[in-house]
Each structure stands twice: as structure tokens, then as C-alpha cells.
N, C-alpha and C positions, 0 to 999 in steps of 0.2 A: 796775768789773767785777772779779771775782775769778778768778785763774788756777786752773783745775781740773786736778788730776793724775788721769790715768786709766791703767788697765792696758792691756796690749797688745791684748786682744780689743776693748775699747771704742775704743781708738785706731785700730785698723784699720777698724772699722765706720764711724767718723767720717771716715776718709780717703777713703771712697767718695764723700763729698759735699763735703769741705773740703780745702784745700791743706796738704800736709805740708811743713814747713820743716826742713831738716837743717842744723844750725849747726856741724857738725864741720868740720874743715879740708878744703881741696880734695882733698888726697891721700887722706884717709879716704873721702870721698864718691866719688871716681873709681874706687876699688877695688871698692866695693859699697855699695848703699844700699837703703832701703825703696823698692820700685817706685813711681814717681809722685812721689817727693819732689823738692823744689827745693833746690838748694845755696845756702844763705845763711850762709857761714862767718863766725863771730865773729872768728876769727884766721886769718891766712895760715899756711902750713905752717911758715915760719920763726918767726913769732910764737908759734905753739903750742909749738915746741921751746924757745924762750926761757922761756915761762911754766912749762912742765913742768920745766925744769932748775932754775928758781928754787924751785919747790915742793919738789923733791927735795933740793936742796943748801942751801937757806936756810929758808924757812918758808911756810906757807899764806898768811899775811898779805902777805909780800913778793910772792908770785905774784899775789895779787889786785890789789895796787897796780900791778904791771906790766901786768896784763890790763886794768885800768881805763884806763891810759894809751893802750892800743891801741883800746879800745872807744869811749871818749868821742868822738873825731873821726868815728867811723863812724855814730853814732846816727841822725842825720837821714837819711843816705843809705840806711840799712837800712830805716827806716820808709817812705821814698819808694819803695824797690825793692819792698817788700811791697805797697804801695798799687797800684803799676803792675801787679804780677803778678796781684793779685786782680781788677783792672779788666779785664785781658785774659781772665782765666779766666771772668769773668762774661759777657763778650761772646760767648765761644766756646761756653759751656754754656747760656746763657740763664737763669742763676741770678739771684736777686734779693737778693744780699747787701746789707746795710745800708751806706750811704755815710756818711762816707768810708771807714769800716773794715768789716771782716767777720770771719769766723771762721778761725783758723789753728791748726794742730797743730805743735808745736815739739818737737824732740828733739836730744840730743847723744849722746855715746858711752854714758855711764852714767846719764844723767838728773841730772847734777850742776850745777856752776856755770855752764857755758856756756849750757845751755838755760834755766836760771833767769834769767840776765842778759838774754837776748834776750826771754824771755817777759815779764819785768818791763817792758822798754821798750815792747813792743807793747801790753801791757795798759794801760800808762800813757797811750798815745796814743789808745786806744779800741777796739782789736781785742778780740774774744772769743778767749781763748787757752786751749788745752789742752796739757799737757805729758805726755810718756810716762814713766811710772814705770819706772826701769831703763834707759831710753834704747835706743839701737840694740842694745846687748848683750842686752836683753830680747827684742827682735825676733828676733835670731839664735837664741836659745834656743827661741823659739816656732817658728821656721822648721824647725829641725832636728828638733824633736819632731813636727812635722806629717807628716813622711815615715814615721813609725811608726804613724800612725793608720790603721785599715782603711778602705778606700773601695770603693764599688761601681764596678767598672771593666769595660769591654768593650774588647777590642783589635781594631782593624781591621788585618788583615794583607793581604799581597799582594806579589808580586815588584816589583822596581824598575820604575818606569814605569807603575804601576797608577793613578796619579793620586790617591794616598791623601790628600795635603794638601787638594786641592780637594774631595775626598769629605768630609773632616772639616768643612769650612766649610758644605757642603750639609746635613750632619746637624745642624749648629748652627742653620741656618735652619729646619729642620723641627721644632726644639724640643728636641732632645737636648743635654745638656751635653757639651762637648768641651774638651780641653786639647791644644793644638798644641805639642808639645815642640820641634819643629824651629824654630818661630817664636820660642820663648823662647830657643833656643840660637843663633839667627841662622845656621843651617846646615841643609842638606838631607840630611845623613847619609852621603853618599858621597864619593869622592875629588873629585868635582865640586861638592860641596854648598856650597862657599863662594862660588861664582860668583854675582854679583849680590846678595850679602848684605852687610850692614854688619859691622864687626868683631864677633867673638864676645865675649860678656860674660866676666868672670872666673868661675871656678867658683863663688865665693861669690854673685856676682850672679845667676847662673843658678839657683842654689838659692833665692835670695830671690824671684825671679820665679815659680818653680814653687810655692813656699809660698803666695804671694798667690793664685795660681789655685786652689789647693786650699782656701784659706780662703774664697774666693768660692763655691766649689762647696758647702762646708758651709753657708754662709749662705743658699743657695737653698732649703734644706730640701725638696728634691725626692726622690721615691722612684726617680727614673730613674738608671740607671748612666751613668757618664761615658765617652765614647769617647776613646781614645788610640791613636795609631798605633803599630804594632809597631816597636820600635827596638832597636838594639844598645845595650849599656851606654854606649858612647861615642858622642857626637854631635859630630864635629869634635874640638875640644880640651876639651870639657866632658864630665863623667860624670853620668849619672842617679844620684841618691842611691841607694845599694845597697838600703836598706830598701824604698824605693818601687819600685825596679826588680824586686825579688823579688815584690812584689804584682802588678806587670804580668805577670810570667812565670807567675803562678798564676791569672790571670784568663782568662775565656773569650775565645778568639781566633776571629774570623770572617775566613777567608781568601778573598779575591776572586781567583778563578782566571781571569785574563784572557789571551787568546792572545798569544803572543810578538810577532807582527807588529804588532798593535795597540799594544802597549807600546813597541815600537821606534819607531813613527811618532810617538808621544807624546813620547818622549825627544828625537827629532830636532827637534821643534818647540820644545822647552824649551831645548836646548843647541846647536842647529844653528848659531846665529849667534855663538857664543862664539869669541873669538880663538883661532886654531889653536895658537899657542905655549902658551897657558894649558891647552888640552886635552892637548897633548903632555906638559907638565910634570905634569899630573894623572895621566896614564897611567904616567909614570915613578915616581910615588910608590907605586904598587901593583905594580910590576914583580916583586917577589919572590914575591908570591902569584899574580900573573897568569901568570908563567912567561916565560922568555926569548923563545920563538918567538911566543907570542901578543902580547907587548909589541911586538916588532919589527913584526909584521903590522899591529897596530892603529895604530902610529905611521906606518907606510908608507901606510896607508889615509888617515890624516889629511893627510899631506904631499901625497897625490895627490887630495885633496878628495873622497875616497870616504867620506863621513860614515856612510852606511848600513852599509858594511862594518866601519868602526871601532866603531860603537856596537853592532853585532850581537855582536862579540867581547866587548865590555865587559858587555853585558846578560847574556850566557851566564855570564860570570864572576860577576856579582852574583847571578844566579839560583841558582848552585851554593852560594854562601856563605849566602844567605838560607835555602835549603832545609835546609842543615846546622844553622843556628840554630833553625829551626822544629822540627826533629826532636830537638833537644837539650832540649826542655822536660822537666822532671822528672816522674817517674812520680807519679800522683795528681792531676796538673793536669787541668782540664777538657779534653776532647778538642777538637782544632782542627776547626771547622766549615768544610768546603770549600763555597764558593759559586761555581758557574760563572757567568761573565759574558761577554757577547758582545764587549764593547769597553770602552775607557777612556771612560766617560761618567759624570761625577760626579752628574748629576741622576738618571739611571736607577739607578745603583748605590747611591746614598744612599737612594733610595726603597725599593730592594730590601732593604737592611740595616734600615732603619727599620721596614718592615712585618714583617720576620722577627723582630725583637727587641722590638717594642712590643705 
């Protein structure tokens, strides 16, 4: 077989069906990677440092010799690891990859010697191998550019507790494209948004995940607009890329106007069982904007197990800030479409939006 070098677009198209192998060091991978990639490091972090130092201080040839010393003992293990990985992938996806080898996509940082070495090994064994021209660096350039491309977007708005995340999922089931920014960020967007969530990705990884969603959106070749939840620029510790956020702010916004009491009961079901100390700490994080009296009252309610009282205070606070953000849309933006809804009901409200916009 011959190793095929492909550009970033073709590489990502292939990644929808085949396993991506990231042969950068563990530290490089843990910081950020192409979503869905599997870490198969050619060198450990320390080994990479030694090879890099030899390259800079001595010569390319000396660095290669040192690298081969590290690579040689790992060869069999790397082949067997990839075999095992593809076998598990085949069972989980029901794919019919040829045995004993299948198709893999390999990349390193710049598309240089690391990916070339691993690609040679896997090709020698019998895998069908594609490598990425330009490596991960090419993907990052592609990702950052993707935020500047115009997209057809519809924003679903609503006060806190409107069930917008569940609504997005329903819209997806109805056949509309959706991108869930909070799922990509592993955060629900409020002071309580990290509860029950995994650690947030790095800023770079969040951007990578969003770029992949936008790529998939382009590949669908549909005339339908994509639904995205109305968000602040910051979601927990990550920021929506400014160019893309500007597009969101200039897109049509459909505001679900749901009664306060219905939203309050929805919030209580979502957060009512959360540890009280965690809730109190979350309240303290917003005390400067919430105000001394409201902070004290909300905490006292939590201490006395009056969750209804505590969350009523917090919901009013978030309603005020959300309304301020909604009203700050720049002149010339499409007007916000207000849609009265009786209750938090993702099925009924999704159908309402779907019928209104399709």
C-alpha cells in the first residue's frame, strides 16, 4: 500500500469514517487535539524534549538517530495498540474494516517526521494510511478560519430555566441542524453551570470542537439554518470566538417567553438536589453583581432549606442580566421575535419553533 497525503478538508471528511491517530506528545494532545483523535504518541514529553534539543544544538541527523532509539522498541506495541483500537471501533460502529488491518489517519504537529515515521510503520504492517499535510498546525489554521465564514443561524432565546438545551435536542430530532455550545464547553453558562459537568476543555480545544461542528454543518449541504442557544460571550472559562459570536448577535433571535413560576419549578428539579455548600459557594461567586442583601437572603434560604426562595432570588437576578444582554443587540440586527409559551415543555415548544421557522 502507498501512504496518501491529504489536505485538511479531505482529512476531516475521512475522519467521519476512520480513526484519527495523533502522534504528538501526551502534553501536546492533552492541551488540545482534533476532536475524536486517539493519542498514539511517538515520543513521551521528555523524549520529545531530548530529540528537539539535539535537533537545535547538534543536527537533524543526530536528532533522527536519537528518535529511532526511542521508536524502535515501541514499534510492535504501537501496531498492536492500533489493531486493538480498530477492533473495538469496528464492534462499536458495526463497520467492516478489513482484517487484520484497516484504515487510519495519522498526524503530528507540522506533518513532519513523527507522522511520517508512524505512517511508515503502519503502512508496512498493512494498514491503509492517510497523513495530514501540515499536521495539527493546518487544522488550527482551518479551525480559526471557520469562525469567519458566514453561516445561516437562528438563535433560540429565553430566560434562565426555559429548558433551551432540551429544546435544542428536540429541534435536532425534528430535523433541524443544531449546535449545542454549552455541551461543547461542558458548562451550562451560569454560576451553577459547572454542576454535574466534566472539566471544561481548554480554550483551544473548545474552538476545535466548535470548528468540527461547523465543518459538519457545511458538509450537510442543507438549506436549513442552524439553531444555537443565545449565550453570553463567556461560557464558564471559555470564550465563544469573537467573529462567530458577532454572527450570533446578528442572527434572528426567537425568544420563548415562559412564565416565571414554570421556569422556577424547572430550575428546582435541575438543581434542587445539589449539595448546599456548592450552591452557597456559587451564590458567593456572583455576590458583587447580586448585591449584599440579596446574597445574604439567598444564602439564608439555602441554609434553611428554602430552595424555592433562594432560586426565586437567583432567577430574578439572571432575568435582569439576560434582558440587558437581549436589549444590547446592535442596531440593524433582525428584531427579536417574542414567542409566548405556557410552560417549559421541550416537545411543544420545539414544535412551535419548528412550525414557525420552516
